[in-house]
C-alpha positions in Angstrom: 16.7 154.8 117.0 14.3 157.7 117.1 11.2 158.5 119.0 8.4 156.0 119.4 5.7 156.9 116.8 3.4 154.4 118.1 2.8 156.5 121.2 1.5 159.6 119.4 -0.1 158.1 116.4 -2.2 155.1 117.6 -3.5 155.5 120.9 -7.1 155.3 122.5 -7.5 157.8 125.4 -9.7 155.6 127.5 -8.0 152.0 127.3 -4.4 150.7 126.7 -4.7 149.6 123.0 -2.3 150.1 120.3 -4.2 149.4 117.0 -1.5 149.7 114.2 2.1 150.1 115.2 4.3 152.3 113.1 6.9 150.1 111.6 10.3 151.3 110.8 13.3 149.9 108.8 15.9 148.2 111.0 18.8 150.2 109.7 19.8 152.2 112.7 21.4 149.6 115.1 25.2 148.7 114.4 24.9 145.3 115.8 21.5 144.4 114.1 21.5 146.0 110.6 18.7 144.5 108.7 17.1 146.9 106.0 15.2 144.2 104.8 13.3 143.8 108.0 11.0 146.3 110.0 9.9 146.7 113.6 7.9 148.6 116.0 7.9 149.0 119.7 4.8 149.3 121.7 3.8 149.9 125.3 0.6 150.5 127.1 -0.4 154.1 126.0 -2.3 154.5 129.1 0.7 153.6 131.4 -1.3 151.1 133.4 0.5 148.0 132.2 4.4 147.7 132.3 4.8 145.5 129.3 6.9 146.3 126.2 6.2 144.6 122.9 8.4 144.4 119.8 6.4 143.8 116.6 8.9 142.6 113.9 8.6 141.4 110.3 11.9 139.6 109.6 12.9 139.8 105.9 13.4 136.8 103.7 16.9 135.4 104.5 17.4 137.8 107.6 18.0 136.7 111.0 17.8 137.9 114.6 21.3 137.6 115.9 21.9 135.3 118.9 21.6 137.4 122.1 20.2 137.2 125.7 18.2 139.2 128.0 18.0 139.6 131.9 14.3 139.2 131.7 11.9 136.5 130.4 10.5 136.9 126.8 7.5 135.3 125.0 7.7 135.4 121.2 4.5 134.7 119.2 5.1 133.6 115.5 2.3 135.0 113.5 3.4 134.3 110.0 6.1 132.7 108.1 8.8 130.1 108.8 11.9 130.4 111.0 14.6 128.3 112.7 14.7 129.3 116.2 17.9 129.0 118.3 17.4 128.5 122.0 20.2 127.7 124.5 22.0 125.4 121.8 19.0 123.8 120.3 17.7 124.7 116.8 13.9 124.0 116.1 11.8 124.8 113.0 8.6 127.0 113.9 5.8 128.4 111.8 2.6 130.6 112.3 1.0 129.8 115.6 4.1 128.8 117.5 4.8 130.3 120.9 8.4 130.4 122.3 9.1 130.9 125.8 12.5 132.2 126.4 13.7 132.3 130.2 16.1 135.2 131.3 19.6 134.5 130.4 19.0 132.0 127.7 20.7 132.6 124.4 18.3 132.8 121.5 17.9 134.0 118.0 15.9 133.3 114.7 16.5 132.7 111.0 13.8 133.4 108.3 13.9 130.0 106.5 10.8 130.8 104.5 9.9 132.7 101.1 8.2 135.5 102.9 8.7 137.7 106.0 8.3 136.0 109.3 5.9 138.2 111.5 6.4 137.8 115.3 5.5 139.7 118.5 8.0 139.5 121.5 6.4 140.4 124.7 8.6 141.4 127.7 7.7 142.2 131.5 9.0 145.6 131.3 9.3 148.5 129.1 13.0 148.6 129.2 15.0 145.7 127.9 18.7 145.1 127.9 19.8 143.0 125.0 23.4 141.4 125.2 24.3 140.4 121.5 26.4 137.3 121.2 26.7 137.7 117.4 26.0 140.5 115.0 24.5 141.5 111.7 27.0 144.4 111.4 26.1 147.6 109.9 28.6 148.8 107.0 31.9 149.8 108.1 31.3 148.3 111.8 32.3 144.7 110.9 35.4 144.8 113.2 33.3 145.9 116.4 32.6 143.5 119.1 29.0 142.5 119.9 27.5 145.2 122.2 25.0 145.3 125.2 22.3 147.6 124.8 19.1 148.8 126.6 16.1 149.6 124.7 13.5 152.0 126.2 10.3 150.9 124.5 8.3 154.1 125.9 10.8 156.8 124.4 12.3 154.5 121.4 15.7 155.2 122.6 18.8 153.0 123.0 21.7 153.1 125.4 24.8 151.3 124.5 26.5 150.0 127.6 29.7 148.5 125.9 30.8 145.0 124.9 28.5 142.0 125.8 28.9 140.3 129.2 28.7 136.4 129.5 25.2 135.3 130.1 24.4 135.2 133.7 26.7 137.9 134.8 
């Protein structure tokens, strides 16, 4: 992950608004390699609200591998169709759906439609740890185990902690 271009390119000086996040191909994470999908990270450019937002366009046939966080998450489905996995239950969703994901819940999604799925995932923090349960492995990393990584939405950096720990530890 590089620096977060959203912070410098799309901010308002007086209020915390990000108008147009700068999407990037998802081709740098060895655990979630999806060059057909794009994403952008957003935080309050004013620094007043401590929320992090992932804007994502999940490519046709792509999936968000199952994973869990140590904080709650809300995912707003804004376009397309997906099969959402939430703690052992699979449910079909489409534009307008809101998925509430408690901390520790294993979750993921598969684009089941014929166009990208557009989502916004909202977190109550700007640093989010993701413990991968499964992978979309980058080329030449297929033998590696799923990793635990913290994403810093403010800087756009990722810190890999090592292999995933069981949910709730």
